[in-house]
C-alpha positions as CSV (number, residue, x, y, z in Angstrom):
1,A,-0.2,-28.6,10.6
2,I,3.2,-27.5,9.3
3,L,1.6,-24.8,7.2
4,L,-0.3,-23.5,10.2
5,L,3.0,-23.5,12.2
6,I,4.8,-21.5,9.5
7,F,1.9,-19.1,9.3
8,A,1.9,-18.6,13.1
9,V,5.7,-18.0,13.1
10,V,5.4,-15.5,10.3
11,L,2.6,-13.6,12.1
12,V,4.1,-13.7,15.6
13,T,7.7,-13.0,14.9
14,P,7.2,-9.3,13.7
15,I,4.9,-8.7,16.6
16,V,7.5,-9.9,19.2
17,I,10.2,-7.8,17.6
18,Y,7.8,-4.9,17.4
19,F,7.2,-4.9,21.1
20,K,10.9,-4.9,21.8
21,L,11.2,-1.5,20.1
22,P,11.5,1.5,22.4
23,K,8.2,3.0,23.6
24,P,7.0,6.1,21.8
25,I,8.0,9.6,23.0
26,N,4.6,11.3,23.2
27,L,4.4,14.9,22.2
28,P,3.0,16.9,25.2
29,E,0.1,19.3,24.7
30,D,1.7,21.7,27.3
31,E,4.0,24.1,25.4
32,A,6.4,24.2,28.4
33,E,7.0,20.5,28.1
34,K,7.8,20.5,24.4
35,E,11.4,21.4,24.7
36,K,12.1,18.3,26.8
37,Y,10.2,16.3,24.2
38,Y,12.4,17.6,21.4
39,Q,15.6,16.8,23.4
40,Q,14.4,13.2,24.0
41,L,13.5,12.8,20.3
42,A,16.9,14.2,19.2
43,K,18.7,11.7,21.5
44,R,16.8,8.8,19.9
45,L,17.2,10.0,16.3
46,N,20.9,10.4,16.9
47,R,21.0,6.6,17.1
48,N,18.9,6.0,14.0
49,K,21.0,4.2,11.3
50,H,18.9,5.8,8.5
51,L,20.3,9.2,9.5
52,N,24.0,8.2,9.6
53,G,26.3,10.5,7.7
54,L,23.8,13.3,7.2
55,N,25.5,15.6,9.8
56,L,22.3,17.0,11.2
57,D,22.2,19.1,14.4
58,L,19.1,17.5,15.9
59,N,19.1,20.1,18.7
60,K,17.6,22.5,16.2
61,K,13.9,22.2,15.4
62,E,14.5,22.7,11.7
63,E,17.1,19.9,11.6
64,L,14.6,17.6,13.4
65,D,12.1,18.3,10.6
66,K,14.7,17.4,8.0
67,A,15.5,14.1,9.9
68,L,11.8,13.2,10.0
69,D,11.5,14.0,6.3
70,V,14.3,11.5,5.5
71,L,12.5,8.8,7.6
72,Q,9.2,9.6,6.0
73,K,10.7,9.0,2.5
74,K,12.0,5.6,3.8
75,A,8.6,4.8,5.2
76,N,6.8,5.8,2.0
77,E,9.1,3.4,0.0
78,T,8.1,0.6,2.4
79,I,4.4,1.5,2.1
80,Q,4.3,1.6,-1.6
81,K,6.4,-1.5,-2.1
82,T,4.0,-3.4,0.3
83,A,0.9,-2.1,-1.3
84,T,2.1,-3.0,-4.8
85,S,2.9,-6.5,-3.6
86,V,-0.6,-6.8,-2.1
87,F,-2.2,-5.5,-5.2
88,L,-0.4,-8.0,-7.5
89,T,-0.9,-11.0,-5.2
90,T,-4.6,-10.5,-4.5
91,A,-5.6,-9.3,-8.0
92,V,-4.3,-12.6,-9.4
93,S,-5.3,-15.1,-6.7
94,Q,-8.8,-13.7,-5.7
95,N,-8.9,-16.2,-2.9
96,G,-11.4,-14.5,-0.5
97,K,-10.7,-15.1,3.2
98,L,-7.3,-16.6,2.5
99,D,-6.3,-13.3,0.8
100,A,-7.7,-11.4,3.8
101,L,-5.4,-13.4,6.1
102,T,-2.5,-12.9,3.8
103,V,-3.1,-9.1,3.7
104,L,-3.3,-8.9,7.5
105,V,0.0,-10.7,7.9
106,T,1.6,-8.5,5.3
107,Q,0.3,-5.4,7.0
108,T,1.5,-6.6,10.3
109,K,5.0,-6.9,8.8
110,M,4.7,-3.5,7.2
111,V,3.8,-1.8,10.5
112,W,6.9,-3.5,12.1
113,E,9.1,-2.2,9.3
114,I,7.8,1.3,9.5
115,S,8.2,1.3,13.3
116,H,11.7,0.1,12.9
117,I,12.5,3.0,10.5
118,Y,11.5,5.5,13.1
119,W,12.9,3.2,15.9
120,Q,9.8,3.5,18.0
121,R,6.4,2.0,18.1
122,P,2.9,3.4,18.3
123,A,1.2,3.4,21.7
124,I,-0.6,0.2,22.5
125,R,-4.0,1.8,22.4
126,D,-3.3,3.4,19.0
127,I,-2.1,0.1,17.5
128,L,-5.1,-1.8,18.9
129,N,-7.5,0.9,17.4
130,L,-5.6,0.6,14.1
131,Y,-5.9,-3.2,13.9
132,A,-9.5,-3.2,15.0
133,N,-10.2,-1.0,12.1
134,V,-8.1,-2.9,9.7
135,G,-9.5,-6.2,10.8
136,G,-13.1,-5.0,10.2
137,T,-12.3,-3.6,6.8
138,A,-10.5,-6.7,5.7
139,F,-13.2,-9.2,6.6
140,L,-16.5,-7.2,6.4
141,A,-17.8,-6.3,3.0
142,S,-19.9,-3.5,4.4
143,E,-16.9,-1.8,5.9
144,V,-15.1,-1.9,2.5
145,E,-18.2,-0.4,0.8
146,D,-18.2,2.4,3.4
147,L,-14.7,3.3,2.2
148,D,-16.1,3.8,-1.3
149,I,-12.9,2.6,-2.9
150,S,-14.7,2.0,-6.2
151,R,-15.3,5.8,-6.5
152,Q,-11.6,6.4,-6.1
153,I,-10.5,3.9,-8.8
154,E,-13.5,4.3,-11.2
155,P,-12.0,7.1,-13.3
156,V,-8.8,5.0,-13.7
157,L,-10.7,2.0,-14.8
158,N,-12.9,3.9,-17.2
159,A,-9.8,5.3,-18.9
160,M,-8.1,1.9,-19.0
161,F,-11.1,0.1,-20.5
162,K,-11.7,2.6,-23.2
163,S,-9.9,1.8,-26.4
164,P,-7.7,4.7,-27.6
165,G,-9.3,6.6,-30.5
166,K,-12.7,4.7,-30.1
167,S,-15.9,5.8,-28.5
168,L,-16.8,2.3,-27.3
169,P,-15.2,0.8,-24.2
170,V,-13.6,-2.6,-24.0
171,V,-16.4,-5.1,-23.1
172,G,-17.0,-8.8,-22.9
173,H,-16.2,-11.7,-20.5
174,A,-12.5,-11.2,-20.8
175,A,-12.7,-7.5,-19.9
176,H,-14.8,-8.4,-16.8
177,I,-12.2,-10.9,-15.7
178,I,-9.5,-8.2,-15.8
179,M,-11.7,-5.6,-14.2
180,D,-12.7,-7.9,-11.3
181,S,-9.0,-8.7,-10.7
182,I,-7.9,-5.1,-10.7
183,L,-10.8,-4.1,-8.4
184,E,-9.9,-6.9,-5.9
185,G,-6.3,-5.9,-5.9
186,S,-7.2,-2.2,-5.6
187,V,-9.4,-2.7,-2.5
188,N,-6.6,-4.6,-0.7
189,A,-3.9,-2.2,-1.9
190,F,-5.9,0.8,-0.6
191,L,-6.4,-0.7,2.8
192,T,-2.6,-1.4,3.0
193,L,-1.8,2.1,1.9
194,R,-4.1,3.5,4.6
195,V,-2.6,1.3,7.3
196,G,0.9,2.3,6.3
197,I,0.1,6.0,6.2
198,I,-1.6,6.0,9.6
199,T,1.3,4.1,11.1
200,K,3.8,6.6,9.6
201,R,1.8,9.4,11.2
202,Y,1.8,7.7,14.6
203,C,5.6,7.2,14.5
204,G,6.9,10.4,12.9
205,T,4.8,13.5,13.8
206,L,5.9,16.6,15.6
207,E,2.2,17.5,16.2
208,V,-0.2,16.2,18.8
209,F,-1.8,13.1,17.1
210,D,-5.4,13.6,16.1
211,R,-7.1,10.3,15.2
212,K,-10.0,11.8,13.2
213,K,-7.6,14.0,11.3
214,A,-5.2,11.1,10.7
215,R,-7.9,8.9,9.3
216,S,-9.2,11.6,7.0
217,S,-5.8,12.6,5.7
218,A,-4.8,9.0,5.3
219,F,-7.9,8.4,3.1
220,I,-7.0,11.3,0.9
221,E,-3.3,10.4,0.6
222,A,-4.0,6.7,0.0
223,S,-6.6,7.6,-2.7
224,G,-3.9,9.6,-4.6
225,L,-1.3,6.9,-4.3
226,L,-3.7,4.1,-5.3
227,K,-4.3,5.6,-8.8
228,T,-0.6,5.7,-9.6
229,L,-0.1,2.2,-8.2
230,V,-2.9,0.8,-10.3
231,V,-1.8,2.4,-13.5
232,K,1.8,1.2,-13.0
233,S,1.0,-2.3,-11.9
234,S,-2.0,-3.4,-13.9
235,G,0.1,-4.5,-16.8
236,K,1.7,-7.2,-14.7
237,V,-1.8,-8.4,-13.5
238,I,-3.0,-8.7,-17.1
239,N,0.1,-10.6,-18.1
240,S,-0.3,-13.0,-15.1
241,L,-4.0,-13.6,-16.0
242,I,-3.1,-14.5,-19.6
243,K,-0.3,-16.9,-18.4
244,A,-2.7,-18.6,-16.0
245,T,-5.3,-19.0,-18.7
246,K,-2.8,-20.5,-21.0
247,R,-1.7,-23.0,-18.4
248,T,-5.2,-24.5,-18.1
249,G,-4.9,-26.1,-21.5
250,V,-4.1,-24.6,-24.9
251,N,-6.7,-26.5,-26.9
252,T,-9.7,-26.1,-24.6
253,V,-9.2,-22.4,-23.8
254,K,-7.7,-21.2,-27.1
255,S,-10.6,-18.9,-27.9
256,G,-10.7,-17.6,-24.2
257,V,-7.0,-16.8,-24.4
258,S,-7.4,-15.0,-27.7
259,A,-10.3,-12.9,-26.3
260,L,-8.3,-12.2,-23.1
261,E,-5.2,-11.2,-25.1
262,K,-7.3,-8.9,-27.4
263,A,-8.9,-7.2,-24.4
264,A,-5.6,-7.0,-22.6
265,Q,-3.9,-5.2,-25.6
266,N,-6.7,-2.6,-25.7
267,I,-6.5,-2.1,-22.0
268,K,-2.7,-1.7,-22.1
269,E,-3.1,0.9,-24.7
270,G,-5.6,2.7,-22.5
271,L,-3.1,2.3,-19.6
272,G,-0.3,3.9,-21.6
273,E,-2.5,6.9,-22.6
274,L,-3.7,7.3,-19.0
275,A,-0.1,7.1,-17.7
276,G,0.9,9.9,-20.1
277,K,-1.9,12.2,-18.8
278,M,-0.8,11.5,-15.2
279,G,2.8,12.4,-16.0
280,I,4.1,8.8,-15.8
281,S,6.7,8.2,-18.5
282,K,6.8,5.1,-20.7
283,K,10.2,4.4,-19.1
284,E,8.7,4.4,-15.6
285,M,6.0,2.0,-16.7
286,E,8.5,-0.4,-18.3
287,A,10.7,-0.2,-15.2
288,A,7.8,-0.9,-12.9
289,E,6.9,-4.0,-14.9
290,K,10.5,-5.3,-14.8
291,E,10.7,-4.8,-11.1
292,E,7.6,-6.8,-10.5
293,N,8.6,-9.7,-12.7
């Protein structure tokens, strides 16, 4: 009962705070009304704490663009941080519907944080459409398959699971455990990235919002971000799996741990090689693992 109460508070609090935010200033389709819109937006952004000290003249269109670029970078940091957390948590736990609930709560909090960065919230109809879509993809396997996330992550996994300098990939039960974990985390991270990107576009666009275009562009952007996220964060997942296996009993699972460690070493070598090809330095990989520990 106490756990359910805590869960309810965690879920409801961001929603309550979210609805206290100012209503969105909708960009009019009529060109004659756009000047008034820009003035309203400038007035709101002048009170935005993330823009303090930048000395921007928000009465100028180009300065408005700069301000929104600053806020977009802040939003991107929140999106990537949240997606990484979701990837690590769900890759290791693999707890089915409980993970789905956890992801939804985390995404709700992320939407609140992004809205707070821009200091306005998406329109009610837009947010309901967003969460109807998210809820479906989180709980229905068929929806996840339609997203075809495996196709996005398959090249990364193939490179990771191929031992450097060898023609044969890493195989065996240990490799399957690692692959299943990374795939589980990747699905949830992708959904989180997509939600964050769509929310960012709701809150920070100077164009008339097009739902179909937003979904399409969010899919493309999330796919690109997912590959980098998986490469940077998979080492932490592998380490966590090895630790969890060791905790189950050294004598009874010694051979399993040994196989997992051997597979993990080969996969980490593949990760390092792949990171280099993607322009991710060894220092960045090490920094990512330290941040996640």
